[in-house]
C-alpha positions as CSV (number, residue, x, y, z in Angstrom):
1,M,-24.9,122.4,35.3
2,N,-23.8,126.0,36.3
3,D,-25.6,127.8,33.5
4,R,-26.6,131.2,34.9
5,T,-24.5,132.9,32.0
6,S,-27.0,131.9,29.4
7,I,-29.1,134.9,28.4
8,L,-32.6,134.8,27.0
9,H,-32.8,137.6,24.3
10,S,-36.3,139.1,23.9
11,T,-35.3,140.8,20.5
12,P,-33.2,139.9,17.6
13,A,-29.7,141.1,17.4
14,P,-29.4,144.8,16.4
15,L,-29.2,145.3,12.7
16,I,-27.2,148.5,11.5
17,S,-27.4,149.4,7.8
18,V,-24.4,151.6,6.7
19,K,-23.2,152.9,3.2
20,G,-20.6,155.2,1.8
21,N,-16.7,155.1,2.0
22,H,-14.8,153.2,4.6
23,R,-14.4,156.1,7.0
24,Q,-18.0,157.0,6.7
25,I,-19.4,153.4,7.5
26,G,-17.0,153.3,10.5
27,Q,-18.6,156.6,11.8
28,Q,-22.0,155.2,11.2
29,I,-21.4,151.9,13.1
30,G,-19.8,153.9,15.9
31,E,-22.8,156.3,16.1
32,A,-25.4,153.5,16.0
33,A,-23.5,151.2,18.2
34,R,-22.0,153.7,20.8
35,E,-23.0,151.8,23.8
36,Q,-21.7,148.4,22.5
37,V,-18.3,149.9,21.3
38,R,-17.7,151.7,24.7
39,H,-18.9,148.4,26.6
40,S,-16.5,146.2,24.6
41,I,-13.6,148.6,25.7
42,E,-14.5,148.3,29.2
43,N,-14.8,144.7,29.1
44,A,-11.3,144.4,27.4
45,R,-9.9,146.7,30.2
46,A,-11.4,144.5,32.8
47,L,-10.0,141.4,31.3
48,I,-6.5,142.7,30.8
49,S,-6.6,143.8,34.5
50,S,-7.9,140.4,35.8
51,A,-5.3,138.6,33.8
52,Y,-2.4,140.7,35.0
53,D,-0.6,137.8,36.6
54,Q,-0.6,135.6,33.4
55,L,-0.1,138.4,30.8
56,Q,2.2,141.0,32.8
57,L,0.4,143.7,31.1
58,N,-1.7,146.5,32.2
59,W,-3.9,148.6,29.8
60,E,-0.9,151.1,29.1
61,G,1.3,148.3,28.1
62,T,-1.4,146.6,26.1
63,T,-2.0,149.8,24.0
64,I,1.9,150.2,23.4
65,Q,2.0,146.5,22.2
66,A,-0.9,146.9,20.1
67,Q,0.6,150.1,18.3
68,K,3.4,147.9,17.0
69,Y,0.8,146.0,14.7
70,L,-0.8,149.3,13.4
71,P,1.9,150.2,10.7
72,F,1.5,147.0,9.1
73,A,-2.3,147.3,8.8
74,Q,-1.9,150.9,7.6
75,E,0.5,149.9,4.7
76,R,-1.6,147.1,3.4
77,Y,-5.1,147.9,4.3
78,P,-5.6,151.5,4.9
79,Q,-9.3,151.5,4.2
80,Y,-9.9,149.1,7.2
81,V,-7.9,151.3,9.5
82,E,-10.1,154.2,8.3
83,E,-13.2,152.1,9.3
84,M,-11.5,151.9,12.9
85,I,-11.0,155.6,12.8
86,G,-14.4,156.4,11.8
87,M,-15.8,154.0,14.4
88,A,-13.8,155.9,17.2
89,E,-15.2,159.3,15.8
90,G,-18.6,157.9,15.8
91,A,-18.7,156.2,19.2
92,G,-16.6,158.9,20.8
93,V,-13.8,156.7,22.0
94,K,-10.2,156.8,21.8
95,F,-8.8,155.3,18.4
96,D,-5.9,153.6,20.3
97,D,-8.5,151.7,22.4
98,L,-10.1,150.4,19.1
99,V,-6.5,149.2,18.0
100,V,-6.2,147.1,21.1
101,I,-9.7,145.7,20.7
102,N,-8.8,144.5,16.9
103,A,-5.3,143.3,17.9
104,M,-6.2,141.7,21.2
105,E,-5.5,138.0,20.3
106,A,-2.1,139.0,18.9
107,V,-1.2,141.2,21.9
108,T,-2.1,138.5,24.3
109,S,-0.2,135.9,22.3
110,D,-3.3,133.8,22.2
111,A,-3.5,133.4,26.1
112,L,-7.1,134.2,25.6
113,H,-9.2,131.1,25.4
114,L,-7.9,127.7,24.3
115,T,-10.8,126.7,22.2
116,K,-13.6,128.6,20.5
117,C,-16.1,128.5,17.5
118,T,-17.3,125.7,15.3
119,S,-18.0,126.3,11.6
120,L,-19.4,123.9,8.8
121,A,-20.9,124.0,5.4
122,V,-22.7,121.7,3.0
123,N,-23.2,122.3,-0.8
124,E,-26.1,122.0,-3.0
125,Q,-25.6,118.4,-3.5
126,H,-26.6,117.6,0.0
127,T,-29.5,120.0,0.9
128,S,-33.2,119.5,0.3
129,S,-33.5,122.9,-1.3
130,G,-30.3,122.6,-3.6
131,H,-29.0,125.7,-1.7
132,V,-25.4,126.1,-0.4
133,L,-25.7,126.2,3.5
134,V,-23.0,127.4,6.0
135,A,-23.2,127.6,9.8
136,H,-21.1,129.0,12.7
137,N,-21.2,129.3,16.4
138,E,-19.2,132.2,17.8
139,D,-17.7,131.3,20.9
140,W,-16.2,134.1,23.0
141,L,-16.3,136.0,26.5
142,P,-19.8,136.0,27.8
143,E,-19.4,139.7,28.8
144,D,-19.4,140.5,25.0
145,E,-22.7,138.8,24.3
146,T,-24.7,142.0,24.8
147,D,-22.7,143.7,22.1
148,V,-23.4,141.5,19.4
149,L,-24.3,143.3,16.0
150,I,-25.4,142.5,12.5
151,I,-23.9,145.0,9.9
152,Q,-25.5,145.6,6.6
153,A,-22.9,147.5,4.4
154,R,-23.0,149.2,1.0
155,L,-19.5,150.5,0.3
156,D,-18.4,152.6,-2.6
157,D,-15.6,150.2,-3.6
158,E,-16.7,146.8,-2.3
159,P,-19.6,144.3,-3.1
160,P,-22.5,144.7,-0.5
161,W,-22.1,142.4,2.6
162,L,-23.9,141.3,5.6
163,A,-21.8,140.3,8.7
164,M,-21.7,139.8,12.4
165,T,-19.4,141.5,14.8
166,Y,-19.6,142.6,18.4
167,G,-18.6,145.9,20.1
168,G,-15.5,147.6,18.4
169,L,-14.5,144.6,16.4
170,L,-14.3,145.1,12.6
171,P,-16.9,142.6,10.9
172,N,-15.5,139.6,9.4
173,I,-18.0,136.6,9.5
174,G,-20.7,136.8,7.0
175,L,-21.7,136.8,3.4
176,N,-21.5,139.1,0.3
177,A,-23.3,139.8,-2.8
178,H,-20.8,137.8,-5.0
179,G,-21.8,134.7,-3.2
180,I,-18.8,134.5,-0.7
181,A,-19.3,133.3,2.7
182,Q,-16.5,133.3,5.4
183,C,-16.4,131.9,9.0
184,C,-13.5,132.2,11.1
185,D,-12.1,129.7,13.6
186,S,-9.1,130.5,16.0
187,V,-6.1,128.3,15.6
188,Y,-2.9,128.2,17.5
189,P,0.4,128.4,15.5
190,T,3.8,128.8,17.1
191,D,5.1,131.1,14.2
192,I,3.2,134.3,15.4
193,R,4.9,137.6,14.9
194,I,4.3,141.1,14.7
195,G,2.3,142.0,11.5
196,I,-1.4,142.7,10.2
197,P,-3.8,141.5,12.9
198,R,-6.1,138.5,12.1
199,I,-9.3,140.6,12.3
200,I,-8.1,142.9,9.7
201,V,-7.1,140.1,7.4
202,S,-10.4,138.5,7.6
203,R,-12.3,141.7,7.2
204,A,-10.6,142.0,3.8
205,V,-12.1,138.6,2.8
206,L,-15.7,140.1,2.9
207,A,-14.5,142.3,-0.1
208,A,-13.7,139.1,-2.2
209,Q,-15.4,138.6,-5.4
210,T,-14.2,135.1,-6.3
211,P,-13.3,132.1,-4.3
212,G,-9.5,132.6,-5.5
213,Q,-9.5,136.1,-4.4
214,A,-11.0,135.2,-0.9
215,I,-8.2,132.6,-0.4
216,R,-5.6,135.0,-1.5
217,R,-6.9,137.5,0.9
218,T,-6.3,135.2,3.7
219,L,-2.7,134.7,2.8
220,V,-1.7,138.3,2.7
221,P,2.0,138.9,3.4
222,L,3.2,140.1,6.7
223,R,0.2,138.8,8.6
224,A,0.7,138.5,12.3
225,A,-0.7,134.9,12.5
226,G,-3.9,133.4,11.0
227,Y,-7.3,131.9,11.4
228,N,-8.8,128.8,9.8
229,H,-11.1,130.6,7.1
230,L,-13.9,128.4,6.1
231,L,-14.9,129.7,2.9
232,A,-18.1,128.9,0.7
233,H,-19.0,130.0,-2.8
234,E,-22.6,129.9,-4.2
235,S,-21.4,127.5,-6.8
236,G,-21.0,124.9,-3.9
237,E,-17.1,125.2,-3.7
238,L,-16.0,124.9,-0.1
239,Y,-12.7,125.4,1.4
240,S,-10.9,125.7,4.6
241,V,-7.7,127.7,4.6
242,E,-5.6,127.0,7.8
243,V,-3.2,129.9,8.1
244,S,-0.3,130.8,10.3
245,A,2.1,133.8,9.9
246,R,4.3,132.0,7.5
247,N,2.5,128.9,6.4
248,F,-0.8,127.8,5.2
249,A,-2.9,124.8,3.9
250,V,-5.8,124.8,1.5
251,L,-8.5,122.0,2.2
252,Y,-11.0,121.2,-0.2
253,G,-14.6,120.0,0.4
254,E,-14.4,117.2,-2.0
255,D,-17.4,115.4,-0.6
256,G,-19.6,118.4,-0.5
257,Y,-19.1,118.9,3.4
258,M,-16.8,120.9,5.3
259,V,-16.2,121.2,9.0
260,H,-13.6,123.0,11.1
261,T,-13.1,123.9,14.8
262,N,-10.0,125.1,16.4
263,H,-7.2,122.6,15.7
264,F,-5.2,122.1,12.3
265,L,-6.2,119.3,10.3
266,D,-3.4,119.5,7.7
267,P,-0.4,117.4,8.8
268,R,2.1,119.9,7.9
269,M,0.3,122.6,9.9
270,Q,-0.1,120.4,12.9
271,T,3.8,120.5,13.2
272,L,3.1,124.4,14.0
273,E,0.3,123.6,16.7
274,D,1.0,125.2,20.1
275,E,0.3,122.8,22.9
276,P,-1.8,120.4,20.9
277,D,-2.5,118.4,24.0
278,E,-4.5,121.2,25.3
279,L,-6.8,121.2,22.4
280,I,-9.0,118.2,23.3
281,A,-12.6,119.9,23.4
282,T,-12.0,121.2,19.8
283,R,-11.2,117.7,18.6
284,V,-14.4,116.2,20.3
285,R,-16.4,119.2,18.7
286,Y,-15.0,118.5,15.3
287,H,-15.9,114.8,15.1
288,R,-19.3,115.4,16.6
289,A,-20.1,118.1,13.9
290,K,-18.7,116.1,11.2
291,R,-20.7,113.0,12.2
292,L,-23.9,115.1,12.4
293,L,-23.2,116.8,9.1
294,T,-22.2,113.9,6.9
295,G,-24.6,111.4,8.4
296,N,-27.6,113.5,6.5
297,P,-27.6,113.6,2.7
298,Q,-30.5,116.1,2.7
299,H,-29.8,119.1,4.9
300,S,-31.9,122.2,5.4
301,I,-31.7,125.3,7.5
302,L,-33.4,123.5,10.4
303,T,-31.0,120.6,10.4
304,L,-28.2,122.8,10.6
305,Q,-29.7,124.9,13.5
306,A,-30.1,121.6,15.2
307,I,-26.5,120.7,14.9
308,M,-25.4,124.0,16.3
309,R,-27.6,123.3,19.4
310,D,-25.8,120.0,20.1
311,H,-24.7,119.4,23.7
312,V,-22.6,116.4,23.4
313,N,-19.4,117.1,25.7
314,Y,-21.3,119.8,27.5
315,P,-20.1,122.5,28.4
316,D,-17.5,122.4,25.8
317,S,-20.0,121.3,23.3
318,I,-20.9,122.7,19.8
319,C,-23.5,124.9,21.7
320,N,-20.9,126.3,24.2
321,H,-21.8,127.2,27.7
322,A,-19.4,129.2,30.0
323,I,-18.7,128.1,33.5
324,E,-18.6,131.0,35.8
325,D,-15.6,130.0,38.1
326,D,-13.2,129.3,35.2
327,D,-10.2,131.2,35.0
328,P,-10.6,134.7,33.2
329,L,-8.3,133.5,30.3
330,D,-10.2,130.4,29.8
331,R,-13.9,131.1,29.5
332,E,-16.1,131.2,26.5
333,K,-19.5,130.5,25.5
334,T,-21.6,130.7,22.4
335,I,-22.6,134.4,22.1
336,N,-24.3,133.9,18.7
337,S,-25.1,131.3,16.1
338,L,-25.3,131.9,12.4
339,V,-26.8,129.7,9.6
340,M,-26.4,131.1,6.3
341,D,-28.3,130.3,3.0
342,L,-25.7,131.4,0.6
343,T,-28.0,130.8,-2.5
344,E,-30.6,133.2,-1.1
345,R,-28.2,135.5,0.7
346,I,-30.0,135.2,4.0
347,M,-28.3,134.9,7.5
348,Y,-30.3,133.5,10.3
349,V,-28.9,134.6,13.7
350,A,-29.5,133.2,17.2
351,W,-28.2,135.9,19.6
352,G,-26.8,134.0,22.5
353,N,-26.9,130.1,23.0
354,P,-29.0,128.7,20.2
355,C,-30.4,126.2,22.7
356,K,-32.1,129.1,24.6
357,N,-32.7,131.6,21.8
358,G,-34.4,131.4,18.4
359,Y,-33.0,132.3,14.9
360,H,-34.0,135.5,13.0
361,A,-33.6,136.2,9.4
362,Y,-31.6,139.0,7.9
363,Q,-31.6,139.5,4.1
364,L,-28.8,140.9,2.3
365,E,-29.9,143.8,0.3
366,G,-28.1,144.4,-2.9
């Protein structure tokens, strides 16, 4: 096994606490994570350069394409564009570069990575503590692993939230003080279009106060495409919302379990899936995670962490490991792993592959 990309982290992932309005929290993130933001831009530039033959885009062309998405974001969610402006100011980078980072999946038409991420949740009926638990492995470019950040935010107009991000991306995977948790899994619909980038759509979910509001925010009009949004509420309500640019399906965790990876589960959404025959590893991860989750009637933080370390179908396993000689557009590894106790508002984060790195606790203050 060629596993030289797995990093052993001697410290927990950096925690940045911010408060104020949207521009101010962006500035505070940019100032505190200046090195990570700049590094993520360098990584994106290098990726675009190395993938020129496939994408036929240089950085200038990528920037032009990304600008097409900006007016849609500004019209619907000007506050999150303000966060990006503030982050650029705080980090001392070009705002246009951050627009590229946050519209990267759309600009590259999803040529980046065919599979990534595993998400699951279990409600209070199936945990030894009676708590609602949620887990997510974030699989992405190995170069971005060093830029992982945990953000604790207290905004003037949103509930407090605790979320993971890396580099110059807006935070979107985490939990808030109203008992809403979100995990995002990339899916690959054919009806993509120029519109609101998925990162910005999912950022808005962190501000939701009810399960219905969270679902509604995943389905904002004029979205560019969509993720699967695994949504959990402290009441034990579990949903997966499979989203494309013009269509969606709401899946409900009727048995108190929810698992999702990177392919559509709803039959109608499956008719929109791009190159489903290429999405094999995601199906293997889905069934493996579902078996491990539903096979235990009394889960705990430790049992979910064990699932996120699983290596069946290595290297394309739940705990995903990059292979160094892969094509630059088809590389991913688990750059962090999250297990959230939604009842207690605690996020346990393993920075890097969870088989190599321990989980550290972060408490939502609120």
